[in-house]
N, C-alpha and C positions, 0 to 999 in steps of 0.2 A: 504494500500500500504506500502511496506517496503522501508527503506533507510538503506543501509549497508556501513560501511567503515572499512578498515583493513590496517595494515602495518606490515612490518617485517624489522629489521635492524640487521646486523651482525657488531659487534664492532671490532672483530678480529676473528681468527680461533677458539677460544675457547668460547667466550661470544657473546650473542645476546639477542634481545628481540622482542616481537611481541604483537600486540594488535588488537582488533576488537570491533566494536560496531554496534548495530542495533536498529532502532526505527521502530515500526510497528503500524499502526493505522487502525482501522476498521471505515470507514467513516460513515456508517449508524448509528451506535450505540455510537460512540465516545470513544470506548475502545482503550487503548494504551499498548504496550509492549516495555520496555527498557531492553536492554541486553548488558553487557560489559564483556570483557574477556581480561586478560593480561597474558603474559608468559615470563619467563626467560629461555633462551636457554643456556645450558652448553655443550660444545663440539658438536658432531653430534648425541649423543645418549640420552641426558637428557633434559627434559623439565619440569619445575615447573610452574603451572598455578593457577590463581585465577579469579573467575568471579561471576557475579550476574545477576539475572533476576527479574524485577519488573513490575507488571501489575497494571493498574488502569482503572476505567470506570466512565463515567458520565451519563450512561443510567439511566433514571428514570422509565422505564417501565420493570418490572421484567418478563413479558411474552415474551420479544424479546431478550433473552440472546444470545450473540454470543460466540465463542470459548473462547476468552480472559475472558469475564465475568464469564463464567462457571468455570474457573480455577483461579479466583482472589486470593484464599487462597494459591496458589502454588508459591508465591515469594520464591526465594532461593538464597543462597550464597554457592558457591562450590569451591573446590580447589583440587589439586592433583599433582602427579609426574608421568611422563611417562619415561620409559627407552626402547630403541630400541635395540634388540640383534644384 
C-alpha cells in the first residue's frame, strides 16, 4: 500500500518551492520503496529539482520476489531543470 504526501508554496510572484514524498510497502514480502523529491520554482517558467528513490527488502525466500525486490539495485539520485516556453 502507498502513502503519499506533497506540498507547494509560493513565497512571492517570482520564488516558490514544492516537495513530495512516498512510502510504498509490499505487505506479503516486506519490501519497501522510499521516494523524495524537492523543487525550487523561479518565476512561472523555471523549475530546478532534486530527488531520490531507495528500495529495501526483508524477504528471505528468493523464489517469491516481488517488483521492488527484483529492482533492488535500481536506487537512484536524480536532478534537473525544467523550462516552460
